[in-house]
PASEVEX-458236 format. One record per residue (C-alpha): y negated, x, z; residue number from 1. Coordinates in steps of 0.02 Angstrom, whole numbers, plus 50000, padded with zeros to 5 digits. Example, Ala and Ser with C-alpha at 12.3 -4.5 7.8 and 13.67 -1.06 7.14 Angstrom:
! residues 2
+-------+-------+-------+-----+
|     y |     x |     z |   n |
+-------+-------+-------+-----+
| 50225 | 50615 | 50390 |   1 |
| 50053 | 50684 | 50357 |   2 |
+-------+-------+-------+-----+
This chain:
! residues 160
+-------+-------+-------+-----+
|     y |     x |     z |   n |
+-------+-------+-------+-----+
| 52249 | 46725 | 43783 |   1 |
| 52048 | 46765 | 43696 |   2 |
| 52062 | 46768 | 43526 |   3 |
| 52006 | 46960 | 43491 |   4 |
| 52197 | 46997 | 43602 |   5 |
| 52280 | 46873 | 43490 |   6 |
| 52217 | 46950 | 43333 |   7 |
| 52269 | 47115 | 43425 |   8 |
| 52458 | 47071 | 43418 |   9 |
| 52480 | 46976 | 43299 |  10 |
| 52401 | 47116 | 43189 |  11 |
| 52514 | 47267 | 43244 |  12 |
| 52707 | 47199 | 43148 |  13 |
| 52611 | 47233 | 42993 |  14 |
| 52515 | 47399 | 43062 |  15 |
| 52668 | 47463 | 43092 |  16 |
| 52755 | 47422 | 42937 |  17 |
| 52616 | 47491 | 42839 |  18 |
| 52643 | 47651 | 42929 |  19 |
| 52822 | 47645 | 42891 |  20 |
| 52781 | 47636 | 42696 |  21 |
| 52656 | 47753 | 42720 |  22 |
| 52803 | 47882 | 42801 |  23 |
| 52951 | 47844 | 42667 |  24 |
| 52819 | 47878 | 42539 |  25 |
| 52770 | 48051 | 42630 |  26 |
| 52949 | 48087 | 42621 |  27 |
| 52970 | 48035 | 42441 |  28 |
| 52837 | 48148 | 42404 |  29 |
| 52921 | 48273 | 42486 |  30 |
| 52774 | 48325 | 42617 |  31 |
| 52829 | 48420 | 42747 |  32 |
| 52851 | 48313 | 42931 |  33 |
| 52687 | 48380 | 42990 |  34 |
| 52590 | 48284 | 42837 |  35 |
| 52735 | 48134 | 42852 |  36 |
| 52658 | 48105 | 43066 |  37 |
| 52478 | 48127 | 43040 |  38 |
| 52474 | 48028 | 42884 |  39 |
| 52562 | 47890 | 42976 |  40 |
| 52495 | 47906 | 43156 |  41 |
| 52328 | 47909 | 43035 |  42 |
| 52401 | 47754 | 42941 |  43 |
| 52446 | 47656 | 43095 |  44 |
| 52288 | 47688 | 43190 |  45 |
| 52168 | 47630 | 43083 |  46 |
| 52270 | 47505 | 43005 |  47 |
| 52285 | 47427 | 43200 |  48 |
| 52091 | 47444 | 43218 |  49 |
| 52083 | 47330 | 43081 |  50 |
| 52073 | 47149 | 43180 |  51 |
| 51976 | 47268 | 43314 |  52 |
| 51837 | 47305 | 43179 |  53 |
| 51822 | 47111 | 43121 |  54 |
| 51825 | 47045 | 43277 |  55 |
| 51667 | 47149 | 43327 |  56 |
| 51593 | 47121 | 43163 |  57 |
| 51597 | 46925 | 43162 |  58 |
| 51529 | 46930 | 43339 |  59 |
| 51366 | 47036 | 43305 |  60 |
| 51358 | 46926 | 43146 |  61 |
| 51339 | 46762 | 43273 |  62 |
| 51228 | 46867 | 43398 |  63 |
| 51119 | 46904 | 43273 |  64 |
| 51092 | 46738 | 43193 |  65 |
| 51059 | 46673 | 43371 |  66 |
| 50906 | 46805 | 43404 |  67 |
| 50729 | 46737 | 43403 |  68 |
| 50561 | 46788 | 43277 |  69 |
| 50504 | 46906 | 43399 |  70 |
| 50648 | 46971 | 43473 |  71 |
| 50703 | 47008 | 43329 |  72 |
| 50541 | 47101 | 43279 |  73 |
| 50559 | 47193 | 43437 |  74 |
| 50760 | 47237 | 43430 |  75 |
| 50690 | 47434 | 43417 |  76 |
| 50631 | 47416 | 43573 |  77 |
| 50744 | 47357 | 43681 |  78 |
| 50800 | 47493 | 43799 |  79 |
| 50577 | 47570 | 43804 |  80 |
| 50533 | 47465 | 43960 |  81 |
| 50368 | 47394 | 43938 |  82 |
| 50319 | 47428 | 43748 |  83 |
| 50313 | 47302 | 43662 |  84 |
| 50173 | 47245 | 43823 |  85 |
| 50095 | 47418 | 43800 |  86 |
| 50093 | 47417 | 43597 |  87 |
| 50001 | 47201 | 43619 |  88 |
| 49897 | 47265 | 43720 |  89 |
| 49860 | 47433 | 43594 |  90 |
| 49847 | 47305 | 43463 |  91 |
| 49691 | 47203 | 43569 |  92 |
| 49597 | 47354 | 43627 |  93 |
| 49598 | 47423 | 43465 |  94 |
| 49484 | 47348 | 43298 |  95 |
| 49610 | 47346 | 43133 |  96 |
| 49593 | 47460 | 43007 |  97 |
| 49540 | 47604 | 43155 |  98 |
| 49607 | 47785 | 43157 |  99 |
| 49695 | 47809 | 43295 | 100 |
| 49776 | 47990 | 43377 | 101 |
| 49942 | 47967 | 43485 | 102 |
| 49999 | 48089 | 43583 | 103 |
| 50189 | 48010 | 43675 | 104 |
| 50313 | 48085 | 43780 | 105 |
| 50471 | 48062 | 43628 | 106 |
| 50483 | 47993 | 43420 | 107 |
| 50549 | 47824 | 43459 | 108 |
| 50375 | 47831 | 43550 | 109 |
| 50270 | 47882 | 43412 | 110 |
| 50351 | 47790 | 43279 | 111 |
| 50364 | 47642 | 43367 | 112 |
| 50182 | 47640 | 43396 | 113 |
| 50124 | 47709 | 43213 | 114 |
| 50222 | 47550 | 43138 | 115 |
| 50192 | 47431 | 43272 | 116 |
| 49983 | 47459 | 43254 | 117 |
| 49980 | 47437 | 43049 | 118 |
| 49836 | 47413 | 42997 | 119 |
| 49770 | 47521 | 43119 | 120 |
| 49783 | 47696 | 43052 | 121 |
| 49850 | 47841 | 43113 | 122 |
| 49785 | 48009 | 43107 | 123 |
| 49855 | 48194 | 43158 | 124 |
| 49795 | 48332 | 43295 | 125 |
| 49633 | 48390 | 43254 | 126 |
| 49561 | 48258 | 43125 | 127 |
| 49466 | 48136 | 43160 | 128 |
| 49535 | 47991 | 43294 | 129 |
| 49390 | 47828 | 43325 | 130 |
| 49530 | 47789 | 43476 | 131 |
| 49641 | 47937 | 43587 | 132 |
| 49817 | 47868 | 43673 | 133 |
| 49920 | 47975 | 43773 | 134 |
| 50068 | 47882 | 43852 | 135 |
| 50185 | 47959 | 43960 | 136 |
| 50370 | 47902 | 43989 | 137 |
| 50341 | 47875 | 44184 | 138 |
| 50191 | 47780 | 44246 | 139 |
| 50067 | 47847 | 44356 | 140 |
| 50004 | 48059 | 44339 | 141 |
| 49840 | 48088 | 44337 | 142 |
| 49733 | 48007 | 44170 | 143 |
| 49654 | 48071 | 44048 | 144 |
| 49454 | 48097 | 44092 | 145 |
| 49387 | 47950 | 44028 | 146 |
| 49535 | 47831 | 43978 | 147 |
| 49570 | 47678 | 44038 | 148 |
| 49747 | 47641 | 44057 | 149 |
| 49803 | 47483 | 43973 | 150 |
| 50022 | 47494 | 44013 | 151 |
| 50096 | 47587 | 44150 | 152 |
| 50086 | 47756 | 44068 | 153 |
| 49997 | 47718 | 43944 | 154 |
| 49789 | 47780 | 43916 | 155 |
| 49686 | 47736 | 43791 | 156 |
| 49482 | 47806 | 43774 | 157 |
| 49363 | 47761 | 43619 | 158 |
| 49306 | 47924 | 43568 | 159 |
| 49150 | 48018 | 43557 | 160 |
+-------+-------+-------+-----+
């Protein structure tokens, strides 16, 4: 029997007792049956869920404590294939302090790039940028004119 299941089963009498207390309190306050049932149901569900939430929080804390420094640094890119690799390649290509304009398929990629490429400076469309980055969702397709592919779907070019 797992610790989680044991905690849930052991906690059920406490949840039922708490819900019964809510039932009696609402009965004493002369709440209608519907309000009495609703209040009791909410109390029962909340109290029944308490051990699950506590065990999940403890498990998440243990998991996060075991993460390496690199995993913590790249946690935001966990579901984007190749994002960390592409950003590392961009850091190696674009010198610190240079400006760049990014055209990306997703705001998540844009945010990750803006924060991960610092101290390189992002500029908006129409402003003079030293570098232009084009980021597509899927690798392949036609590359922007004069750009070189750093990673699948990520092209960069030095602005004239």
